[in-house]
DRENGUKOL-816559 format. One record per residue (C-alpha): residue number from 1; chain; x, y, z. Coordinates in nm, 3 decimals. Each point is the difference from the previous one (the first is absolute). Example, Ala and Ser with C-alpha at 12.3 -4.5 7.8 and 13.67 -1.06 7.14 Angstrom:
% DRENGUKOL-816559
+------+-------+---------+---------+---------+
: resi : chain :       x :       y :       z :
+------+-------+---------+---------+---------+
:    1 :     A :   1.230 :  -0.450 :   0.780 :
:    2 :     A :   0.137 :   0.344 :  -0.066 :
+------+-------+---------+---------+---------+
***
This chain:
% DRENGUKOL-816559
+------+-------+---------+---------+---------+
: resi : chain :       x :       y :       z :
+------+-------+---------+---------+---------+
:    1 :     A : -16.811 :  -6.765 :   7.409 :
:    2 :     A :   0.356 :  -0.133 :  -0.075 :
:    3 :     A :   0.199 :  -0.228 :   0.203 :
:    4 :     A :   0.301 :   0.236 :   0.152 :
:    5 :     A :   0.352 :  -0.169 :  -0.102 :
:    6 :     A :   0.313 :   0.030 :   0.134 :
:    7 :     A :   0.326 :  -0.128 :  -0.178 :
:    8 :     A :   0.358 :  -0.116 :   0.162 :
:    9 :     A :   0.267 :  -0.005 :  -0.336 :
:   10 :     A :  -0.049 :   0.078 :  -0.369 :
:   11 :     A :   0.182 :   0.313 :  -0.015 :
:   12 :     A :   0.056 :   0.135 :  -0.337 :
:   13 :     A :   0.193 :  -0.243 :  -0.226 :
:   14 :     A :  -0.081 :  -0.294 :   0.239 :
:   15 :     A :  -0.048 :  -0.315 :  -0.176 :
:   16 :     A :  -0.383 :  -0.066 :   0.056 :
:   17 :     A :  -0.107 :   0.316 :   0.223 :
:   18 :     A :  -0.220 :   0.199 :  -0.273 :
:   19 :     A :  -0.160 :  -0.339 :  -0.129 :
:   20 :     A :  -0.140 :  -0.076 :   0.347 :
:   21 :     A :  -0.160 :   0.389 :  -0.013 :
:   22 :     A :  -0.094 :  -0.033 :  -0.352 :
:   23 :     A :  -0.207 :  -0.341 :   0.102 :
:   24 :     A :  -0.108 :   0.196 :   0.346 :
:   25 :     A :  -0.121 :   0.266 :  -0.205 :
:   26 :     A :  -0.210 :  -0.162 :  -0.313 :
:   27 :     A :  -0.330 :  -0.081 :   0.169 :
:   28 :     A :  -0.025 :   0.340 :   0.209 :
:   29 :     A :  -0.059 :  -0.200 :   0.300 :
:   30 :     A :   0.368 :   0.075 :   0.169 :
:   31 :     A :   0.098 :   0.331 :   0.072 :
:   32 :     A :   0.401 :   0.071 :   0.094 :
:   33 :     A :   0.015 :   0.192 :   0.273 :
:   34 :     A :   0.363 :  -0.027 :   0.120 :
:   35 :     A :   0.297 :  -0.177 :  -0.035 :
:   36 :     A :   0.380 :  -0.050 :   0.131 :
:   37 :     A :   0.102 :  -0.089 :  -0.343 :
:   38 :     A :   0.430 :  -0.038 :   0.046 :
:   39 :     A :   0.269 :  -0.061 :   0.267 :
:   40 :     A :   0.144 :   0.358 :  -0.119 :
:   41 :     A :  -0.269 :   0.275 :   0.212 :
:   42 :     A :   0.083 :   0.239 :  -0.350 :
:   43 :     A :  -0.118 :  -0.277 :  -0.258 :
:   44 :     A :  -0.297 :  -0.074 :   0.191 :
:   45 :     A :  -0.114 :   0.362 :   0.038 :
:   46 :     A :   0.087 :   0.055 :  -0.327 :
:   47 :     A :  -0.197 :  -0.258 :  -0.138 :
:   48 :     A :  -0.313 :   0.057 :   0.223 :
:   49 :     A :   0.020 :   0.355 :  -0.200 :
:   50 :     A :  -0.008 :  -0.160 :  -0.325 :
:   51 :     A :  -0.322 :  -0.197 :   0.095 :
:   52 :     A :  -0.184 :   0.294 :   0.141 :
:   53 :     A :   0.035 :  -0.062 :   0.355 :
:   54 :     A :  -0.001 :   0.253 :   0.243 :
:   55 :     A :   0.390 :   0.045 :   0.141 :
:   56 :     A :  -0.122 :  -0.071 :   0.378 :
:   57 :     A :  -0.142 :  -0.363 :  -0.164 :
:   58 :     A :   0.340 :  -0.101 :  -0.142 :
:   59 :     A :   0.188 :  -0.152 :   0.252 :
:   60 :     A :   0.378 :  -0.015 :   0.089 :
:   61 :     A :  -0.050 :  -0.354 :   0.077 :
:   62 :     A :  -0.237 :  -0.268 :   0.034 :
:   63 :     A :   0.015 :   0.002 :   0.381 :
:   64 :     A :  -0.081 :   0.331 :   0.010 :
:   65 :     A :  -0.311 :  -0.009 :  -0.273 :
:   66 :     A :  -0.161 :  -0.277 :   0.264 :
:   67 :     A :   0.031 :   0.188 :   0.305 :
:   68 :     A :  -0.119 :   0.354 :  -0.157 :
:   69 :     A :  -0.276 :  -0.171 :  -0.187 :
:   70 :     A :  -0.113 :  -0.193 :   0.297 :
:   71 :     A :  -0.039 :   0.315 :   0.185 :
:   72 :     A :  -0.255 :   0.160 :  -0.248 :
:   73 :     A :  -0.324 :   0.009 :  -0.007 :
:   74 :     A :  -0.175 :  -0.326 :  -0.113 :
:   75 :     A :  -0.198 :   0.170 :  -0.276 :
:   76 :     A :   0.370 :   0.107 :  -0.128 :
:   77 :     A :   0.277 :  -0.240 :   0.057 :
:   78 :     A :   0.078 :  -0.247 :  -0.268 :
:   79 :     A :  -0.196 :  -0.337 :   0.075 :
:   80 :     A :   0.269 :  -0.292 :  -0.155 :
:   81 :     A :   0.349 :   0.077 :  -0.098 :
:   82 :     A :   0.147 :  -0.209 :  -0.333 :
:   83 :     A :   0.336 :  -0.104 :   0.065 :
:   84 :     A :   0.217 :   0.004 :  -0.294 :
:   85 :     A :   0.378 :  -0.024 :   0.138 :
:   86 :     A :   0.200 :  -0.250 :  -0.005 :
:   87 :     A :  -0.041 :  -0.290 :   0.161 :
:   88 :     A :   0.205 :   0.050 :   0.373 :
:   89 :     A :  -0.269 :   0.286 :   0.040 :
:   90 :     A :  -0.302 :  -0.221 :  -0.031 :
:   91 :     A :  -0.015 :  -0.141 :   0.345 :
:   92 :     A :   0.073 :   0.335 :   0.218 :
:   93 :     A :  -0.225 :   0.187 :  -0.224 :
:   94 :     A :  -0.310 :  -0.210 :  -0.009 :
:   95 :     A :   0.030 :  -0.089 :   0.389 :
:   96 :     A :   0.037 :   0.379 :   0.115 :
:   97 :     A :  -0.278 :   0.082 :  -0.263 :
:   98 :     A :  -0.242 :  -0.285 :   0.139 :
:   99 :     A :   0.094 :   0.083 :   0.399 :
:  100 :     A :  -0.097 :   0.371 :  -0.089 :
:  101 :     A :  -0.389 :  -0.083 :  -0.165 :
:  102 :     A :   0.116 :   0.005 :  -0.358 :
:  103 :     A :  -0.070 :  -0.278 :  -0.258 :
:  104 :     A :   0.256 :  -0.105 :  -0.230 :
:  105 :     A :   0.081 :  -0.120 :  -0.367 :
:  106 :     A :   0.359 :  -0.093 :  -0.036 :
:  107 :     A :   0.192 :  -0.109 :  -0.313 :
:  108 :     A :   0.155 :  -0.366 :   0.044 :
:  109 :     A :   0.158 :  -0.163 :   0.155 :
:  110 :     A :  -0.188 :   0.064 :   0.363 :
:  111 :     A :   0.319 :   0.005 :   0.181 :
:  112 :     A :   0.342 :  -0.125 :  -0.015 :
:  113 :     A :  -0.015 :  -0.254 :   0.282 :
:  114 :     A :  -0.238 :  -0.291 :   0.079 :
:  115 :     A :   0.007 :   0.143 :   0.381 :
:  116 :     A :  -0.097 :   0.355 :  -0.124 :
:  117 :     A :  -0.304 :  -0.140 :  -0.202 :
:  118 :     A :  -0.085 :  -0.178 :   0.292 :
:  119 :     A :   0.053 :   0.282 :   0.209 :
:  120 :     A :  -0.222 :   0.210 :  -0.258 :
:  121 :     A :  -0.296 :  -0.258 :   0.005 :
:  122 :     A :   0.000 :   0.073 :   0.400 :
:  123 :     A :  -0.022 :   0.333 :  -0.045 :
:  124 :     A :  -0.278 :   0.012 :  -0.274 :
:  125 :     A :  -0.202 :  -0.253 :   0.217 :
:  126 :     A :   0.011 :   0.264 :   0.310 :
:  127 :     A :  -0.207 :   0.259 :  -0.182 :
:  128 :     A :  -0.280 :   0.051 :  -0.230 :
:  129 :     A :   0.204 :   0.126 :  -0.330 :
:  130 :     A :   0.055 :  -0.136 :  -0.368 :
:  131 :     A :   0.281 :  -0.122 :  -0.142 :
:  132 :     A :   0.108 :  -0.130 :  -0.368 :
:  133 :     A :   0.287 :  -0.073 :  -0.225 :
:  134 :     A :   0.007 :   0.169 :  -0.390 :
:  135 :     A :   0.043 :  -0.338 :  -0.146 :
:  136 :     A :  -0.096 :   0.146 :  -0.338 :
:  137 :     A :  -0.050 :  -0.299 :  -0.182 :
:  138 :     A :  -0.334 :  -0.097 :   0.166 :
:  139 :     A :  -0.117 :   0.317 :  -0.110 :
:  140 :     A :  -0.051 :  -0.164 :  -0.352 :
:  141 :     A :  -0.365 :  -0.062 :  -0.067 :
:  142 :     A :   0.087 :  -0.249 :  -0.204 :
:  143 :     A :   0.241 :  -0.164 :   0.258 :
:  144 :     A :  -0.344 :   0.012 :   0.216 :
:  145 :     A :  -0.141 :  -0.149 :  -0.236 :
:  146 :     A :   0.265 :  -0.323 :  -0.041 :
:  147 :     A :  -0.063 :  -0.017 :   0.416 :
:  148 :     A :  -0.390 :  -0.028 :  -0.056 :
:  149 :     A :   0.041 :  -0.272 :  -0.229 :
:  150 :     A :   0.206 :  -0.226 :   0.194 :
:  151 :     A :  -0.168 :   0.061 :   0.302 :
:  152 :     A :  -0.352 :  -0.072 :  -0.148 :
:  153 :     A :   0.123 :  -0.350 :  -0.114 :
:  154 :     A :  -0.011 :   0.091 :  -0.371 :
:  155 :     A :   0.341 :  -0.203 :  -0.063 :
:  156 :     A :  -0.027 :  -0.235 :   0.262 :
:  157 :     A :   0.220 :  -0.094 :   0.280 :
:  158 :     A :   0.313 :   0.206 :  -0.030 :
:  159 :     A :   0.306 :  -0.248 :  -0.073 :
:  160 :     A :   0.298 :   0.280 :  -0.156 :
:  161 :     A :   0.071 :   0.352 :   0.079 :
:  162 :     A :   0.294 :   0.133 :  -0.195 :
:  163 :     A :   0.147 :   0.374 :   0.046 :
:  164 :     A :   0.273 :   0.215 :  -0.170 :
:  165 :     A :   0.143 :   0.335 :   0.071 :
:  166 :     A :   0.246 :   0.112 :  -0.232 :
:  167 :     A :   0.169 :   0.328 :  -0.014 :
:  168 :     A :   0.352 :   0.100 :  -0.139 :
:  169 :     A :   0.075 :   0.354 :   0.153 :
:  170 :     A :   0.243 :  -0.167 :   0.247 :
:  171 :     A :   0.231 :  -0.180 :  -0.269 :
:  172 :     A :   0.281 :   0.229 :   0.049 :
:  173 :     A :   0.135 :   0.119 :   0.356 :
:  174 :     A :  -0.188 :   0.318 :   0.012 :
:  175 :     A :   0.030 :   0.030 :   0.330 :
:  176 :     A :   0.326 :   0.119 :  -0.027 :
:  177 :     A :  -0.084 :   0.247 :  -0.258 :
:  178 :     A :  -0.172 :   0.236 :   0.175 :
:  179 :     A :  -0.373 :  -0.179 :  -0.023 :
:  180 :     A :  -0.165 :   0.115 :   0.285 :
:  181 :     A :  -0.313 :  -0.263 :  -0.024 :
:  182 :     A :   0.291 :  -0.259 :  -0.038 :
:  183 :     A :   0.203 :   0.107 :   0.286 :
:  184 :     A :  -0.282 :  -0.067 :   0.246 :
:  185 :     A :  -0.134 :  -0.288 :  -0.115 :
:  186 :     A :   0.331 :  -0.181 :  -0.012 :
:  187 :     A :   0.107 :   0.085 :   0.331 :
:  188 :     A :  -0.133 :  -0.259 :   0.296 :
:  189 :     A :  -0.023 :   0.321 :   0.246 :
:  190 :     A :  -0.287 :   0.148 :  -0.148 :
:  191 :     A :  -0.133 :  -0.263 :  -0.254 :
:  192 :     A :  -0.008 :  -0.271 :   0.226 :
:  193 :     A :   0.105 :  -0.395 :  -0.022 :
:  194 :     A :  -0.110 :  -0.006 :  -0.337 :
:  195 :     A :   0.089 :   0.165 :  -0.328 :
:  196 :     A :  -0.236 :  -0.095 :  -0.287 :
:  197 :     A :  -0.190 :  -0.248 :   0.202 :
:  198 :     A :  -0.052 :   0.341 :   0.238 :
:  199 :     A :  -0.098 :   0.198 :  -0.301 :
:  200 :     A :  -0.176 :  -0.149 :  -0.283 :
:  201 :     A :  -0.037 :  -0.353 :   0.158 :
:  202 :     A :  -0.219 :   0.100 :   0.263 :
:  203 :     A :  -0.231 :   0.108 :  -0.290 :
:  204 :     A :   0.043 :  -0.311 :  -0.165 :
:  205 :     A :  -0.085 :  -0.234 :   0.313 :
:  206 :     A :  -0.293 :   0.222 :   0.071 :
:  207 :     A :  -0.169 :  -0.006 :  -0.333 :
:  208 :     A :   0.051 :  -0.407 :  -0.047 :
:  209 :     A :  -0.181 :  -0.022 :   0.375 :
:  210 :     A :  -0.248 :   0.231 :  -0.133 :
:  211 :     A :  -0.096 :  -0.104 :  -0.325 :
:  212 :     A :   0.034 :  -0.377 :   0.120 :
:  213 :     A :  -0.225 :   0.051 :   0.347 :
:  214 :     A :   0.216 :  -0.207 :   0.219 :
:  215 :     A :   0.345 :   0.039 :   0.223 :
:  216 :     A :   0.354 :  -0.121 :  -0.077 :
:  217 :     A :   0.069 :  -0.226 :   0.280 :
:  218 :     A :   0.330 :  -0.119 :  -0.102 :
:  219 :     A :   0.313 :   0.106 :  -0.240 :
:  220 :     A :   0.298 :  -0.079 :  -0.160 :
:  221 :     A :   0.251 :   0.252 :  -0.119 :
:  222 :     A :   0.318 :   0.123 :  -0.138 :
:  223 :     A :   0.107 :   0.353 :  -0.002 :
:  224 :     A :   0.241 :   0.163 :  -0.228 :
:  225 :     A :   0.249 :   0.290 :  -0.018 :
:  226 :     A :   0.125 :   0.034 :  -0.338 :
:  227 :     A :   0.156 :   0.350 :  -0.002 :
:  228 :     A :   0.326 :   0.056 :   0.195 :
:  229 :     A :   0.018 :   0.129 :   0.345 :
:  230 :     A :  -0.384 :   0.032 :   0.025 :
:  231 :     A :  -0.102 :  -0.121 :   0.355 :
:  232 :     A :  -0.336 :  -0.092 :  -0.074 :
:  233 :     A :  -0.169 :  -0.235 :  -0.260 :
:  234 :     A :  -0.064 :   0.100 :  -0.310 :
:  235 :     A :  -0.196 :  -0.311 :  -0.139 :
:  236 :     A :  -0.161 :  -0.249 :   0.138 :
:  237 :     A :  -0.259 :  -0.308 :  -0.012 :
:  238 :     A :  -0.161 :  -0.260 :   0.176 :
:  239 :     A :  -0.240 :  -0.285 :   0.022 :
:  240 :     A :  -0.335 :   0.009 :   0.197 :
:  241 :     A :  -0.229 :  -0.179 :   0.136 :
:  242 :     A :  -0.375 :   0.131 :   0.098 :
:  243 :     A :  -0.225 :  -0.071 :   0.306 :
:  244 :     A :  -0.250 :  -0.143 :  -0.271 :
:  245 :     A :   0.243 :  -0.236 :  -0.134 :
:  246 :     A :   0.093 :   0.196 :  -0.328 :
:  247 :     A :   0.328 :  -0.004 :  -0.106 :
:  248 :     A :   0.208 :   0.300 :  -0.165 :
:  249 :     A :   0.280 :   0.200 :  -0.063 :
:  250 :     A :   0.137 :   0.336 :   0.052 :
:  251 :     A :   0.281 :   0.191 :  -0.198 :
:  252 :     A :   0.102 :   0.374 :   0.026 :
:  253 :     A :   0.274 :   0.201 :  -0.130 :
:  254 :     A :   0.151 :   0.345 :  -0.032 :
:  255 :     A :   0.296 :  -0.117 :  -0.235 :
:  256 :     A :  -0.190 :  -0.129 :  -0.294 :
:  257 :     A :   0.186 :   0.274 :  -0.227 :
:  258 :     A :  -0.263 :   0.160 :  -0.210 :
:  259 :     A :  -0.310 :  -0.094 :   0.215 :
:  260 :     A :  -0.225 :   0.314 :   0.110 :
:  261 :     A :  -0.296 :  -0.191 :   0.253 :
:  262 :     A :  -0.090 :  -0.291 :  -0.169 :
:  263 :     A :  -0.267 :  -0.169 :   0.265 :
:  264 :     A :  -0.137 :  -0.288 :  -0.087 :
:  265 :     A :  -0.264 :  -0.206 :   0.219 :
:  266 :     A :  -0.142 :  -0.366 :  -0.124 :
:  267 :     A :  -0.242 :  -0.207 :   0.219 :
:  268 :     A :  -0.118 :  -0.356 :  -0.119 :
:  269 :     A :  -0.263 :  -0.235 :   0.148 :
:  270 :     A :  -0.147 :  -0.316 :  -0.103 :
:  271 :     A :  -0.187 :   0.136 :  -0.311 :
:  272 :     A :   0.142 :   0.311 :  -0.112 :
:  273 :     A :   0.250 :   0.288 :   0.120 :
:  274 :     A :  -0.010 :   0.393 :   0.015 :
:  275 :     A :   0.320 :   0.192 :  -0.156 :
:  276 :     A :   0.076 :   0.348 :   0.047 :
:  277 :     A :   0.301 :   0.226 :  -0.118 :
:  278 :     A :   0.056 :   0.355 :   0.103 :
:  279 :     A :   0.120 :   0.083 :  -0.343 :
:  280 :     A :  -0.340 :  -0.041 :  -0.080 :
:  281 :     A :  -0.222 :   0.086 :   0.298 :
:  282 :     A :  -0.327 :   0.031 :  -0.176 :
:  283 :     A :  -0.013 :  -0.366 :  -0.092 :
:  284 :     A :  -0.071 :  -0.302 :   0.201 :
:  285 :     A :   0.061 :  -0.347 :  -0.187 :
:  286 :     A :  -0.246 :  -0.276 :   0.094 :
:  287 :     A :   0.137 :  -0.343 :  -0.067 :
:  288 :     A :  -0.170 :  -0.294 :  -0.012 :
:  289 :     A :   0.102 :  -0.376 :  -0.027 :
:  290 :     A :   0.043 :  -0.088 :  -0.309 :
:  291 :     A :   0.177 :   0.276 :  -0.170 :
:  292 :     A :  -0.314 :   0.236 :   0.036 :
:  293 :     A :   0.062 :   0.356 :   0.057 :
:  294 :     A :  -0.190 :   0.341 :   0.029 :
:  295 :     A :   0.091 :   0.334 :   0.038 :
:  296 :     A :  -0.179 :   0.227 :   0.253 :
:  297 :     A :   0.055 :   0.393 :  -0.018 :
:  298 :     A :  -0.031 :   0.297 :   0.249 :
:  299 :     A :  -0.263 :   0.190 :  -0.244 :
:  300 :     A :  -0.126 :  -0.235 :  -0.278 :
:  301 :     A :  -0.130 :  -0.257 :   0.243 :
:  302 :     A :  -0.174 :   0.167 :   0.247 :
:  303 :     A :  -0.319 :  -0.190 :   0.061 :
:  304 :     A :   0.254 :  -0.328 :   0.076 :
:  305 :     A :   0.162 :   0.168 :   0.274 :
:  306 :     A :  -0.027 :  -0.053 :   0.378 :
:  307 :     A :  -0.127 :   0.304 :   0.147 :
:  308 :     A :   0.301 :   0.086 :   0.210 :
:  309 :     A :   0.171 :   0.007 :  -0.329 :
:  310 :     A :  -0.206 :   0.224 :  -0.165 :
:  311 :     A :   0.009 :   0.288 :   0.305 :
:  312 :     A :   0.356 :  -0.040 :  -0.100 :
:  313 :     A :  -0.017 :   0.082 :  -0.380 :
:  314 :     A :   0.041 :   0.373 :  -0.096 :
:  315 :     A :   0.098 :   0.032 :  -0.349 :
:  316 :     A :  -0.276 :  -0.075 :  -0.315 :
:  317 :     A :   0.051 :  -0.301 :  -0.195 :
:  318 :     A :   0.338 :  -0.019 :  -0.184 :
:  319 :     A :   0.156 :   0.244 :   0.238 :
:  320 :     A :   0.279 :  -0.140 :   0.226 :
:  321 :     A :  -0.027 :  -0.005 :   0.366 :
:  322 :     A :   0.334 :   0.120 :   0.132 :
:  323 :     A :   0.246 :  -0.045 :   0.281 :
:  324 :     A :  -0.157 :   0.397 :   0.178 :
:  325 :     A :  -0.353 :  -0.128 :  -0.024 :
:  326 :     A :   0.079 :  -0.374 :   0.153 :
:  327 :     A :   0.200 :   0.244 :   0.285 :
:  328 :     A :  -0.313 :   0.242 :   0.001 :
:  329 :     A :  -0.241 :  -0.285 :   0.066 :
:  330 :     A :   0.212 :  -0.123 :   0.326 :
:  331 :     A :  -0.023 :   0.371 :   0.120 :
:  332 :     A :  -0.385 :  -0.009 :  -0.085 :
:  333 :     A :  -0.047 :  -0.304 :   0.193 :
:  334 :     A :   0.225 :   0.095 :   0.315 :
:  335 :     A :  -0.200 :   0.405 :  -0.010 :
:  336 :     A :  -0.317 :  -0.258 :   0.021 :
:  337 :     A :   0.150 :  -0.163 :   0.307 :
:  338 :     A :   0.094 :   0.318 :   0.149 :
:  339 :     A :  -0.364 :   0.139 :  -0.011 :
:  340 :     A :  -0.129 :  -0.343 :   0.113 :
:  341 :     A :   0.201 :  -0.043 :   0.296 :
:  342 :     A :  -0.048 :   0.377 :   0.065 :
:  343 :     A :  -0.361 :  -0.034 :   0.006 :
:  344 :     A :  -0.008 :  -0.304 :   0.259 :
:  345 :     A :  -0.017 :  -0.284 :  -0.270 :
:  346 :     A :   0.082 :  -0.348 :   0.118 :
:  347 :     A :  -0.022 :  -0.126 :  -0.351 :
:  348 :     A :   0.301 :  -0.176 :  -0.187 :
:  349 :     A :   0.200 :   0.252 :  -0.169 :
:  350 :     A :   0.068 :  -0.020 :  -0.388 :
:  351 :     A :   0.361 :   0.091 :  -0.029 :
:  352 :     A :   0.149 :  -0.356 :  -0.134 :
:  353 :     A :   0.352 :   0.075 :   0.182 :
:  354 :     A :  -0.077 :   0.032 :   0.399 :
:  355 :     A :   0.237 :  -0.074 :   0.284 :
:  356 :     A :  -0.053 :  -0.426 :  -0.123 :
:  357 :     A :   0.165 :   0.108 :  -0.327 :
:  358 :     A :   0.273 :   0.180 :   0.145 :
:  359 :     A :   0.066 :  -0.296 :   0.272 :
:  360 :     A :   0.014 :  -0.210 :  -0.285 :
:  361 :     A :   0.283 :   0.161 :  -0.229 :
:  362 :     A :   0.195 :   0.006 :   0.316 :
:  363 :     A :  -0.026 :  -0.360 :   0.050 :
:  364 :     A :   0.053 :  -0.025 :  -0.352 :
:  365 :     A :   0.373 :   0.163 :  -0.003 :
:  366 :     A :   0.084 :  -0.172 :   0.319 :
:  367 :     A :  -0.118 :  -0.367 :  -0.146 :
:  368 :     A :   0.223 :   0.059 :  -0.317 :
:  369 :     A :   0.296 :   0.141 :   0.201 :
:  370 :     A :  -0.054 :  -0.253 :   0.243 :
:  371 :     A :  -0.001 :  -0.285 :  -0.280 :
:  372 :     A :   0.288 :   0.134 :  -0.171 :
:  373 :     A :   0.239 :   0.012 :   0.246 :
:  374 :     A :  -0.114 :  -0.350 :   0.094 :
:  375 :     A :   0.117 :  -0.136 :  -0.331 :
:  376 :     A :  -0.310 :   0.035 :  -0.170 :
:  377 :     A :  -0.151 :  -0.240 :   0.235 :
:  378 :     A :  -0.419 :   0.038 :   0.035 :
:  379 :     A :  -0.126 :   0.223 :   0.260 :
:  380 :     A :  -0.337 :   0.101 :   0.170 :
:  381 :     A :  -0.119 :   0.378 :  -0.011 :
:  382 :     A :  -0.053 :   0.100 :   0.326 :
:  383 :     A :  -0.284 :  -0.192 :   0.198 :
:  384 :     A :  -0.179 :   0.347 :   0.053 :
:  385 :     A :  -0.109 :  -0.067 :  -0.349 :
:  386 :     A :  -0.318 :  -0.215 :   0.134 :
:  387 :     A :  -0.093 :   0.289 :   0.170 :
:  388 :     A :  -0.035 :   0.250 :  -0.286 :
:  389 :     A :  -0.262 :   0.043 :  -0.287 :
:  390 :     A :   0.076 :   0.000 :  -0.385 :
+------+-------+---------+---------+---------+
***
């Protein structure tokens, strides 16, 4: 039977809601059974009707959804909620959902503040529920392959990590021109302390740590705001120090005019490196000292790929694996985790961005803001990093 999903946010016309729903549907393992899709009750119910939900399962608010779903029989209620709202609602919805007995799959960042993520982690620890973030890029097969090759030592000891994420959609003051997505993302009350670092910086940071298989322990950052009147950063850069001795650089920008979603990660060791670009997600460049280079493809080199990578590949050779497929891999893994926990399993879960990644993302935002505020000085990430896994 499919795992039953509810959704908070993602009404008609929303930026990412339908992407989440398409990803959840792709494998037939998840069924959308209810939702509170908008803060406007009429929009929520209209969205539910378009999605084929019964009127009594398209709720007027997320609070109503959680209360009424919890009152349903166990075999009828939703099992997890997918949170696709602006950032300021992630914490209250996730907290109440966990306390009501539901699993949670949330957009990033997990919360708006460090205090909130610590409280959320405590709430999660008191129960036996699953929690994960939809860090989309961890669902791409060749990202998983890059991590596997680094961890097995095929490039030697990691020395250097570079990560860059460039967008151009905020190059003008579109928040003052009616763009709803820009309005909340540039509002500190709704987005939190980070603009570009909270929106795409956490993706870059998460990807760098994931592929390198190591934590950032210190960073030195500069945040910038180029558009007049904007209250949060729209570009940022940082030097990174990793716990394994590696050094790195991170650059994010939402004002790189003309760029779409140009995400690039490189990890370099004593004898070689791995390089992945979102522009060509099916490919992984394998670099060797002395100039040797090979290109692995997520269809043509199946026999050379690790089993964890092969399990995420969906399309025949020569056909691109895309954004929805990467999202779908995350949803499929989360559904597997929900089934395992509800069956009483104590095995390690498969979701690649659990509560540890949520904590790490908030430590990153906090450290970036602190470093910039101190005059671009080196700062340590929160001490709790030593107690989270990578």
